[in-house]
N, C-alpha and C positions, 0 to 999 in steps of 0.2 A: 527526546526529540526533545533537539535543542531548537528554540522560532529560525527563521531566516541560516539553517543548516541546511546541507545538501544531503540528510542520512539515507543508505539504506537500508531498507527489512528486509528481512529472510527471514522467510516463515515457510517450516519446513509440514505438509501436509504427511500424518499421519493415517492408520489404513486407506490409504486412497489407494492398496489393489489395483496399479497398472488408469485408473483412467484417469491418468495425468495426462499419460502418452497419449491418451485416444480427446484427449478434448482438443475443440478446434475455434472455439471463442472463449477469452477469457477478459473479465473483466480483475477490477483491485477498488473498492470502496474504499475510502480515510478520509472519516466523518469528525470536525465535534464540534453540535448542537448542528447551529442552522450552516455552515463551512465544508457541503464535498469535493476531497478532489473527484475525478474515473480517473486510474489510468485501464489503456485498454490493451488488450494482448501485446503490442507491437510495442510498451514501452515496458514490459516484463520477460528480465532474461527465464529463464523457465528452465527447469533444471530436471530430468524423465528417472537419471537417475537418484540418487538423491529428496527422487517427489521435493520439493523445492521451490516456491517461488520469489524472486527477488521486485523490491524494489524500489525504486533510487526519486524524492523528491526536489526542488530548485529550493532554490529558495526564494522565490518568489509564493512560491505554494504553502511552502511553512511558514513561513514572515503573517499567514491568513489567521496561522492559532494562534487562542490568548492560554499564556499561565492561570488565567484567576477560570479559566474555563475548564480547569479540571483535563483528562484524557482524553483521545484522540480513540475511535475506534476503527477496525478494520478488520473490513470482510471480503472473501476471495467468492469473489461470482463463478462458473463454467458451462460450459454447452457439450458436451458432446459430442463422435460424430455423426453418427443415426439421423445427431438435427432436431430432437426430443427430449432427453432423458437432461436436466437440468442438477445443477447439484451447487451445493455453496459451504463455507467456510464457519467455524463457525464464526464469534467476534471476539477478537485478538481487542484487550486495549492497552497504550500505551502512552507511560505520565508526556506530559508537557515540562520540561522545569523552565524556569526565569529564565530568564535574559534582559542587560541592560539596556542594550537596541534592537529591536526589529526590524534595521536596514539591511536591505540587503548592500554588500560588499564588495566593489569590485577594483579594478586592475587599478585605477585613477584613485582610490580611498584607502 
């Protein structure tokens, strides 16, 4: 991932056994040391046929991450329809690559 870009991460859940379709609430945490970005279910693209969750970050969100601090970590949290059974994925590490500028680009720049 390169800071100040708009990456989309697609996480495929192994051994999902249908629980993704039975999930009523979900959150994705993306962290690098003290920087935490959280995406709620309405921000995600959930595909129950492929057991995958898509997360897109904005330029402003990714500009918070620093190359020198290493990877970002991503973890999905979910709650099943019984309202009590919670699940989490393992933490996924994604490297943060170098950039010459962390400025957000707009249509006027």
